[in-house]
C-alpha positions as CSV (number, residue, x, y, z in Angstrom):
1,X,158.8,-76.3,-61.3
2,X,155.7,-76.4,-63.6
3,X,154.2,-79.6,-65.0
4,X,155.3,-78.7,-68.5
5,X,158.9,-78.1,-67.4
6,X,158.9,-81.3,-65.3
7,X,157.7,-83.3,-68.3
8,X,160.4,-81.8,-70.5
9,X,163.1,-82.6,-67.9
10,X,161.8,-86.2,-67.5
11,X,161.7,-86.8,-71.3
12,X,165.2,-85.3,-71.6
13,X,166.5,-87.7,-68.9
14,X,164.8,-90.7,-70.5
15,X,166.2,-89.8,-73.9
16,X,169.7,-89.3,-72.6
17,X,169.6,-92.7,-71.0
18,X,168.3,-94.4,-74.1
19,X,170.4,-92.5,-76.6
20,X,173.5,-94.6,-76.7
21,X,171.8,-98.0,-76.7
22,X,169.5,-96.9,-79.5
23,X,172.4,-95.4,-81.6
24,X,174.4,-98.6,-81.1
25,X,171.6,-101.0,-82.1
26,X,169.2,-99.1,-84.3
27,X,171.8,-96.6,-85.7
28,X,171.3,-93.0,-86.6
29,X,167.9,-93.5,-88.3
30,X,164.9,-91.2,-88.2
31,X,162.8,-93.7,-86.4
32,X,165.5,-93.9,-83.7
33,X,164.5,-90.5,-82.4
34,X,161.2,-91.6,-80.7
35,X,162.8,-94.9,-79.6
36,X,165.3,-93.1,-77.3
37,X,162.8,-92.0,-74.6
38,X,161.0,-95.4,-74.9
39,X,164.3,-97.1,-74.3
40,X,164.8,-95.0,-71.2
41,X,161.3,-96.0,-70.0
42,X,162.3,-99.7,-70.5
43,X,165.4,-99.1,-68.3
44,X,163.1,-97.4,-65.7
45,X,160.9,-100.5,-65.6
46,X,163.9,-102.8,-65.3
47,X,165.2,-100.6,-62.5
48,X,162.0,-100.9,-60.6
49,X,162.1,-104.7,-61.0
50,X,165.7,-104.8,-59.8
51,X,164.9,-102.6,-56.9
52,X,162.0,-104.8,-55.8
53,X,164.1,-108.0,-56.4
54,X,167.4,-107.0,-54.6
55,X,166.7,-103.8,-52.7
56,X,168.2,-100.4,-53.2
57,X,166.6,-97.2,-54.4
58,X,164.9,-97.1,-57.8
59,X,166.8,-94.1,-59.0
60,X,170.1,-95.8,-58.1
61,X,169.2,-98.8,-60.2
62,X,168.1,-96.5,-63.0
63,X,171.4,-94.6,-63.1
64,X,173.4,-97.8,-62.7
65,X,171.6,-99.5,-65.6
66,X,172.2,-96.4,-67.7
67,X,175.9,-96.4,-66.9
68,X,176.2,-100.1,-67.6
69,X,174.4,-99.7,-70.9
70,X,176.7,-96.8,-71.9
71,X,179.9,-98.8,-70.9
72,X,178.7,-101.8,-73.0
73,X,178.1,-99.6,-76.0
74,X,181.5,-97.8,-75.7
75,X,183.3,-101.2,-75.2
76,X,181.8,-102.6,-78.3
77,X,182.8,-99.5,-80.3
78,X,186.3,-99.7,-79.0
79,X,186.7,-103.5,-79.7
80,X,184.9,-103.2,-83.0
81,X,185.5,-99.7,-84.5
82,X,183.7,-100.6,-87.7
83,X,180.4,-100.7,-85.7
84,X,180.8,-97.2,-84.3
85,X,178.7,-94.3,-85.6
86,X,181.9,-92.7,-87.1
87,X,182.5,-95.7,-89.3
88,X,179.4,-95.3,-91.5
89,X,180.3,-95.4,-95.3
90,X,180.4,-92.1,-97.1
91,X,177.9,-91.6,-99.9
92,X,177.4,-89.0,-102.5
93,X,174.1,-87.3,-103.2
94,X,172.9,-88.7,-106.5
95,X,169.5,-87.5,-107.7
96,X,167.9,-90.8,-106.6
97,X,169.5,-90.6,-103.1
98,X,168.5,-87.0,-102.7
99,X,164.9,-87.7,-103.6
100,X,164.6,-90.5,-101.0
101,X,166.5,-88.5,-98.4
102,X,164.2,-85.6,-98.9
103,X,161.1,-87.7,-98.4
104,X,162.6,-89.1,-95.2
105,X,163.0,-85.6,-93.8
106,X,159.5,-84.6,-94.9
107,X,158.0,-87.8,-93.5
108,X,159.7,-87.3,-90.2
109,X,158.6,-83.8,-89.6
110,X,155.1,-84.5,-90.9
111,X,154.8,-87.3,-88.4
112,X,156.2,-85.1,-85.6
113,X,153.8,-82.2,-86.4
114,X,150.8,-84.5,-86.6
115,X,151.8,-86.3,-83.3
116,X,152.2,-82.9,-81.5
117,X,148.8,-81.8,-82.7
118,X,147.2,-84.9,-81.2
119,X,148.6,-84.0,-77.8
120,X,146.2,-81.2,-77.5
121,X,144.0,-83.4,-75.3
122,X,146.5,-82.5,-72.5
123,X,145.0,-79.1,-72.3
124,X,142.3,-80.7,-70.2
125,X,143.9,-81.6,-66.9
126,X,142.2,-85.0,-66.5
127,X,143.4,-88.1,-64.9
128,X,141.7,-91.4,-65.7
129,X,140.1,-93.5,-63.0
130,X,142.5,-96.5,-63.5
131,X,145.4,-94.1,-63.9
132,X,144.7,-92.5,-60.5
133,X,143.9,-95.8,-58.8
134,X,146.8,-97.8,-60.2
135,X,149.3,-96.3,-62.6
136,X,150.0,-93.1,-60.7
137,X,149.6,-94.7,-57.2
138,X,152.4,-97.2,-57.5
139,X,155.1,-94.6,-58.3
140,X,155.0,-93.5,-54.7
141,X,155.5,-97.1,-53.6
142,X,158.7,-97.4,-55.8
143,X,160.1,-94.4,-54.0
144,X,159.7,-96.0,-50.6
145,X,162.1,-98.4,-48.8
146,X,162.4,-102.0,-50.0
147,X,160.6,-103.3,-46.9
148,X,157.7,-100.9,-47.3
149,X,157.5,-101.6,-51.1
150,X,157.1,-105.3,-50.4
151,X,154.3,-104.5,-47.9
152,X,152.5,-102.3,-50.4
153,X,152.7,-105.0,-53.2
154,X,151.3,-107.7,-51.0
155,X,148.9,-106.0,-48.6
156,X,145.4,-107.6,-49.0
157,X,143.5,-104.8,-47.3
158,X,143.7,-102.4,-50.3
159,X,140.8,-102.2,-52.7
160,X,143.3,-102.1,-55.6
161,X,143.6,-105.6,-56.8
162,X,146.2,-105.4,-59.6
163,X,149.5,-104.4,-57.9
164,X,151.1,-107.1,-60.0
165,X,150.6,-105.3,-63.3
166,X,153.9,-104.7,-65.3
167,X,155.8,-101.7,-64.0
168,X,156.8,-99.5,-67.0
169,X,154.1,-96.8,-66.6
170,X,154.5,-96.6,-62.8
171,X,158.3,-96.8,-62.8
172,X,158.6,-94.1,-65.4
173,X,156.3,-91.8,-63.4
174,X,158.4,-92.6,-60.2
175,X,161.6,-91.6,-62.1
176,X,159.8,-88.4,-63.1
177,X,158.8,-87.7,-59.5
178,X,162.3,-88.4,-58.2
179,X,164.1,-86.3,-60.9
180,X,161.8,-83.3,-60.8
181,X,160.6,-83.3,-57.2
182,X,157.0,-82.8,-58.4
183,X,155.0,-85.7,-57.0
184,X,151.7,-85.1,-58.8
185,X,149.4,-87.4,-60.8
186,X,149.5,-84.8,-63.6
187,X,153.2,-85.1,-64.2
188,X,152.8,-88.9,-64.6
189,X,149.9,-88.4,-67.0
190,X,151.8,-85.9,-69.2
191,X,154.9,-88.0,-69.2
192,X,153.1,-91.1,-70.3
193,X,151.1,-89.2,-72.9
194,X,154.4,-88.1,-74.5
195,X,155.7,-91.7,-74.4
196,X,152.4,-92.8,-76.1
197,X,153.1,-90.3,-78.8
198,X,156.7,-91.6,-79.2
199,X,155.4,-95.1,-79.7
200,X,152.9,-93.8,-82.2
201,X,155.6,-91.8,-84.1
202,X,157.8,-94.9,-84.2
203,X,155.0,-97.0,-85.8
204,X,154.1,-94.2,-88.2
205,X,157.7,-93.8,-89.3
206,X,157.7,-97.4,-90.3
207,X,155.2,-96.4,-93.1
208,X,157.4,-93.6,-94.2
209,X,160.3,-96.1,-94.4
210,X,158.1,-98.6,-96.1
211,X,157.3,-96.1,-98.9
212,X,161.0,-95.2,-99.4
213,X,162.1,-98.8,-99.4
214,X,159.5,-99.9,-101.9
215,X,160.4,-97.0,-104.2
216,X,164.2,-97.7,-104.1
217,X,163.7,-101.4,-104.7
218,X,161.5,-100.7,-107.7
219,X,164.6,-99.4,-109.5
220,X,167.2,-101.6,-107.8
221,X,167.8,-105.2,-108.9
222,X,167.3,-107.6,-106.0
223,X,170.4,-108.4,-104.0
224,X,171.8,-111.8,-104.3
225,X,170.2,-114.2,-101.9
226,X,166.9,-112.4,-101.7
227,X,164.2,-114.9,-101.1
228,X,160.4,-114.9,-101.1
229,X,160.3,-113.4,-97.7
230,X,162.1,-110.3,-99.0
231,X,165.4,-110.4,-97.1
232,X,168.7,-110.7,-98.9
233,X,171.8,-112.2,-97.6
234,X,174.3,-110.0,-99.3
235,X,172.8,-106.6,-98.5
236,X,174.3,-105.2,-101.7
237,X,172.5,-104.0,-104.8
238,X,173.0,-101.8,-107.9
239,X,171.1,-98.6,-108.4
240,X,169.7,-98.4,-111.9
241,X,167.2,-95.5,-111.7
242,X,165.5,-92.8,-109.7
243,X,163.0,-93.9,-107.1
244,X,159.4,-93.0,-108.1
245,X,157.6,-90.4,-106.1
246,X,154.3,-92.3,-105.7
247,X,155.2,-94.9,-103.0
248,X,157.2,-92.4,-101.0
249,X,154.5,-89.8,-101.0
250,X,151.9,-92.5,-100.2
251,X,154.0,-93.6,-97.3
252,X,154.2,-90.1,-95.8
253,X,150.4,-89.5,-96.3
254,X,149.6,-93.0,-94.8
255,X,151.8,-92.3,-91.8
256,X,150.1,-89.0,-91.1
257,X,146.7,-90.5,-91.5
258,X,147.7,-93.4,-89.2
259,X,148.6,-90.9,-86.5
260,X,145.2,-89.2,-86.6
261,X,143.4,-92.5,-86.8
262,X,145.4,-93.9,-83.9
263,X,144.7,-90.8,-81.9
264,X,141.0,-91.2,-82.5
265,X,141.1,-94.8,-81.5
266,X,143.0,-94.3,-78.3
267,X,141.4,-91.1,-77.0
268,X,140.7,-90.2,-74.3
269,X,143.1,-92.8,-72.9
270,X,146.0,-91.4,-75.0
271,X,146.3,-88.4,-72.7
272,X,144.8,-89.4,-69.3
273,X,147.4,-91.8,-68.0
274,X,146.1,-95.2,-68.9
275,X,148.5,-98.0,-70.0
276,X,146.4,-99.4,-72.8
277,X,147.6,-97.0,-75.5
278,X,151.4,-97.4,-74.9
279,X,151.3,-101.2,-75.1
280,X,149.0,-101.2,-78.1
281,X,151.0,-98.6,-80.1
282,X,154.3,-100.2,-79.2
283,X,153.0,-103.7,-80.3
284,X,151.9,-102.2,-83.7
285,X,155.4,-100.7,-84.1
286,X,157.0,-104.1,-83.2
287,X,154.9,-105.8,-85.9
288,X,155.9,-103.0,-88.3
289,X,159.6,-103.4,-87.8
290,X,159.9,-107.0,-86.8
291,X,157.4,-108.7,-89.2
292,X,156.8,-106.3,-92.0
293,X,160.1,-104.6,-92.6
294,X,163.2,-106.0,-94.3
295,X,165.0,-107.9,-91.6
296,X,168.3,-106.2,-90.6
297,X,170.0,-105.2,-87.4
298,X,168.2,-101.8,-87.3
299,X,164.7,-103.1,-87.7
300,X,165.2,-106.1,-85.4
301,X,166.6,-103.8,-82.7
302,X,163.6,-101.4,-83.1
303,X,161.2,-104.3,-82.9
304,X,163.0,-105.6,-79.7
305,X,162.7,-102.2,-78.0
306,X,159.0,-101.9,-78.9
307,X,158.3,-105.4,-77.8
308,X,159.8,-104.7,-74.4
309,X,157.8,-101.5,-74.1
310,X,154.6,-103.4,-74.8
311,X,155.4,-106.4,-72.6
312,X,156.5,-104.2,-69.6
313,X,153.4,-102.0,-69.7
314,X,150.3,-104.3,-69.1
315,X,149.4,-107.9,-68.8
316,X,147.7,-108.0,-72.3
317,X,150.8,-106.4,-73.7
318,X,153.0,-109.1,-71.9
319,X,151.1,-112.0,-73.6
320,X,151.2,-110.3,-77.0
321,X,154.9,-109.4,-76.6
322,X,155.9,-113.0,-75.8
323,X,154.1,-114.1,-78.9
324,X,155.7,-111.4,-81.0
325,X,159.1,-112.5,-79.8
326,X,158.5,-115.9,-81.1
327,X,157.0,-114.7,-84.4
328,X,159.9,-112.3,-85.1
329,X,162.5,-115.0,-84.2
330,X,160.8,-117.5,-86.4
331,X,160.6,-115.1,-89.3
332,X,164.2,-114.1,-89.0
333,X,165.5,-117.6,-88.7
334,X,163.2,-118.8,-91.5
335,X,164.4,-116.1,-93.7
336,X,168.1,-116.9,-93.2
337,X,167.5,-120.6,-93.4
338,X,167.9,-123.3,-90.7
339,X,170.1,-125.2,-93.2
340,X,172.6,-122.4,-93.4
341,X,174.3,-123.4,-90.2
342,X,174.0,-122.5,-86.6
343,X,175.8,-119.2,-87.1
344,X,172.8,-117.9,-89.1
345,X,170.2,-118.6,-86.5
346,X,172.0,-118.4,-83.1
347,X,171.9,-114.6,-83.0
348,X,168.1,-114.3,-83.4
349,X,167.6,-117.1,-80.9
350,X,169.9,-115.4,-78.3
351,X,168.0,-112.1,-78.8
352,X,164.7,-113.8,-78.4
353,X,165.9,-115.6,-75.2
354,X,167.1,-112.3,-73.7
355,X,163.8,-110.6,-74.5
356,X,161.9,-113.4,-72.9
357,X,164.0,-113.3,-69.8
358,X,163.5,-109.6,-69.4
359,X,159.7,-109.9,-70.0
360,X,159.4,-112.9,-67.6
361,X,161.4,-111.2,-64.8
362,X,158.5,-109.1,-63.4
363,X,155.7,-111.7,-63.5
364,X,157.9,-114.4,-62.0
365,X,158.9,-112.0,-59.2
366,X,155.2,-111.2,-58.6
367,X,154.5,-114.9,-58.0
368,X,157.5,-115.3,-55.8
369,X,156.6,-112.4,-53.5
370,X,152.9,-113.2,-53.6
371,X,151.9,-109.8,-55.0
372,X,148.2,-108.9,-55.0
373,X,146.8,-109.9,-58.4
374,X,149.7,-112.1,-59.3
375,X,147.4,-115.2,-59.8
376,X,144.3,-115.4,-61.9
377,X,141.0,-117.0,-61.0
378,X,139.5,-119.1,-63.8
379,X,135.9,-119.7,-64.5
380,X,134.4,-123.1,-64.7
381,X,134.4,-124.7,-68.1
382,X,130.6,-124.7,-68.2
383,X,130.5,-120.9,-68.2
384,X,133.2,-120.6,-70.9
385,X,130.7,-120.8,-73.7
386,X,128.5,-118.0,-72.6
387,X,131.5,-115.8,-71.7
388,X,133.0,-116.4,-75.1
389,X,129.7,-115.5,-76.8
390,X,129.5,-112.3,-74.7
391,X,133.1,-111.4,-75.6
392,X,132.5,-111.9,-79.3
393,X,129.3,-109.8,-79.3
394,X,130.8,-107.1,-77.1
395,X,134.0,-106.7,-79.2
396,X,132.6,-107.0,-82.7
397,X,131.2,-103.5,-83.1
398,X,134.7,-102.1,-82.4
399,X,136.5,-104.3,-85.0
400,X,134.8,-102.8,-88.1
401,X,138.1,-102.1,-89.7
402,X,138.6,-105.8,-90.2
403,X,135.7,-105.8,-92.6
404,X,137.9,-103.5,-94.8
405,X,141.3,-105.0,-94.0
406,X,140.4,-108.7,-94.6
407,X,139.0,-108.4,-98.2
408,X,141.7,-105.9,-99.0
409,X,144.4,-108.4,-98.0
410,X,142.8,-111.1,-100.0
411,X,142.6,-109.0,-103.2
412,X,146.0,-107.5,-102.6
413,X,147.5,-111.0,-102.0
414,X,146.1,-112.1,-105.4
415,X,146.8,-109.0,-107.4
416,X,149.9,-107.4,-105.8
417,X,151.8,-110.3,-104.4
418,X,154.7,-110.0,-106.8
419,X,154.8,-106.2,-106.3
420,X,154.9,-106.7,-102.5
421,X,157.7,-109.3,-102.8
422,X,159.7,-107.0,-105.1
423,X,159.3,-104.2,-102.6
424,X,160.5,-106.6,-99.9
425,X,157.5,-105.9,-97.6
426,X,156.9,-108.7,-95.2
427,X,154.2,-111.2,-96.0
428,X,150.8,-110.0,-95.0
429,X,150.1,-113.2,-93.0
430,X,152.7,-112.1,-90.4
431,X,150.6,-109.0,-89.6
432,X,147.4,-111.1,-89.4
433,X,149.0,-113.6,-87.1
434,X,150.1,-110.7,-84.8
435,X,146.6,-109.3,-84.8
436,X,145.1,-112.7,-84.0
437,X,147.6,-113.0,-81.1
438,X,146.4,-109.7,-79.6
439,X,142.7,-110.7,-80.0
440,X,143.4,-114.0,-78.2
441,X,145.3,-112.3,-75.4
442,X,142.5,-109.8,-74.7
443,X,139.6,-112.2,-75.3
444,X,141.3,-115.0,-73.3
445,X,141.6,-112.7,-70.3
446,X,137.9,-111.9,-70.4
447,X,136.8,-115.5,-71.0
448,X,138.9,-116.9,-68.2
449,X,138.4,-114.1,-65.7
450,X,136.1,-114.3,-62.8
451,X,134.3,-110.9,-63.0
452,X,130.8,-110.4,-64.3
453,X,131.4,-110.5,-68.0
454,X,128.8,-108.0,-69.4
455,X,129.7,-105.0,-67.2
456,X,133.4,-105.9,-67.6
457,X,133.2,-105.7,-71.4
458,X,131.1,-102.6,-71.4
459,X,133.6,-100.7,-69.2
460,X,136.8,-101.9,-70.9
461,X,136.0,-102.8,-74.5
462,X,137.1,-99.5,-76.0
463,X,140.5,-99.8,-74.4
464,X,141.1,-103.5,-74.9
465,X,140.4,-103.5,-78.6
466,X,142.9,-100.7,-79.4
467,X,145.6,-103.0,-80.5
468,X,143.6,-105.2,-83.0
469,X,141.9,-102.1,-84.4
470,X,145.3,-100.3,-84.9
471,X,146.8,-103.4,-86.4
472,X,143.9,-103.6,-88.9
473,X,144.5,-100.0,-89.9
474,X,148.2,-100.7,-90.3
475,X,147.5,-103.6,-92.7
476,X,145.3,-101.3,-94.8
477,X,148.0,-98.6,-94.9
478,X,150.7,-101.0,-96.0
479,X,148.5,-102.3,-98.8
480,X,148.0,-98.6,-99.9
481,X,151.8,-98.1,-100.1
482,X,152.3,-101.4,-102.0
483,X,149.5,-100.5,-104.5
484,X,150.9,-97.1,-105.1
485,X,154.1,-98.6,-106.3
486,X,152.3,-99.3,-109.6
487,X,152.0,-95.6,-110.3
488,X,155.1,-94.6,-112.2
489,X,156.6,-91.2,-112.5
490,X,158.3,-90.0,-115.7
491,X,161.8,-90.7,-114.2
492,X,161.0,-93.9,-112.5
493,X,162.9,-96.0,-115.0
494,X,165.4,-93.4,-116.1
495,X,169.0,-94.1,-115.0
496,X,170.8,-91.6,-112.8
497,X,173.8,-90.0,-114.4
498,X,176.8,-91.9,-113.1
499,X,174.7,-94.1,-110.9
500,X,174.0,-97.1,-113.1
501,X,176.0,-100.0,-112.1
502,X,177.2,-98.3,-109.0
503,X,177.4,-100.6,-106.0
504,X,175.9,-99.1,-102.9
505,X,175.4,-100.1,-99.3
506,X,172.8,-99.4,-96.7
507,X,172.8,-95.8,-95.4
508,X,169.7,-94.2,-94.0
509,X,171.1,-92.0,-91.3
510,X,170.1,-88.6,-90.2
511,X,173.0,-87.0,-91.9
512,X,173.6,-89.2,-94.9
513,X,171.4,-89.8,-97.9
514,X,168.7,-92.5,-97.6
515,X,169.2,-96.2,-98.1
516,X,169.1,-96.8,-101.9
517,X,169.5,-100.5,-101.5
518,X,166.6,-100.9,-99.3
519,X,168.7,-102.6,-96.7
520,X,167.6,-101.3,-93.3
521,X,164.5,-99.4,-94.7
522,X,161.2,-100.3,-93.2
523,X,159.6,-102.1,-96.1
């Protein structure tokens, strides 16, 4: 079996495993397509954690978790048929719906094509140093017996010091090796590169959905219960006109540009097996769906999947993911209102608790078994000042996008605040909080670490600044979509024939017209 075929087989297996959970939680949405293999990778990471915790083969746990997830989904559909994919409301293709639906298709394929183009780095069969020393070394451990795996994780004689890093990249590679029988570093690199692209596609599709959502809500009166945060309680609105082209086209263009910018920021690590791109791209997508989109079941589920991907990939991603769990829960609960009764906030709180439990399982296990690299050495407080100064000066040249994003956010907040609220795009401060969290997570690791700070920064600064840089570009792209909503097309205010006064519900599936209410659109 060739490397290409092995990669295809692995991605097909991951997608098959993640398909039902994604369809059940996210729904048949365009951005659900790249989330399916990422969900399979999350199950692979959980399978590796369970194998190390309780014994048993990794592949057995992987298959078992897939079966359990499928049974849970089918049980829910049997007990609550209205939540099944067959129960989606029927819609008719009015001109406004057809326009938004067409842009959804165009945006999806534009993102896919641009993502595939940026995989051309795989033509060079390179494997990064850290990838060879860590990420594609541990997969062989996960395929050994439980006793040998414990020895490998704890042995102090190995030069490798970070066996305790989260397992997603290594566990996914181990699944690839077990399924295909091809135990090469190259298979691991190509598989992770495609998962990187899936995370990038998910984040970029949020911009496509943002443009569609802004466009439809420009011609749709706000649903009852819509507050300043942009989330309505009724989820029902009335279509009064055709969505304008400008925001939808801008969303597609911004998504494609984000793909190329992100590929430039993350190369060469995007295609050589490092874990930095996948957690950075997944965290940006989590912010996009959890903090910037209209809050509904689809976007919250997408954010939860991407948070788990980020948190199970690397230590910096773990810290950022834990903070994102809190931010998303706080935003959701704040939107719905603490005074509305416990029924309105218990679901977000339970979801956050489940995410935190899954994220904490691996690091707690590492401390229990005494894995190599499970504990950190902290520098003396007298050295913290000089290390902080070195970190600031070392990272500053890579954060130039903030010079553009910060004034743009200030001007946009002053001039386009009402437009952004009407389009129901999440408050810009949420994105800045998420960016600050990532900077603190990375900078804090450098300041409190024990290694020589200057060579450490020089060798890692490109990789560790990927997330804040990408988040900065995301902020710029969203403001571009919001600003474009002021460009009206001739039919922007014209009512659709037979559509005025027609009550509609959310529908943004792969087979039905796009969501004309904005409910469920990434806005």
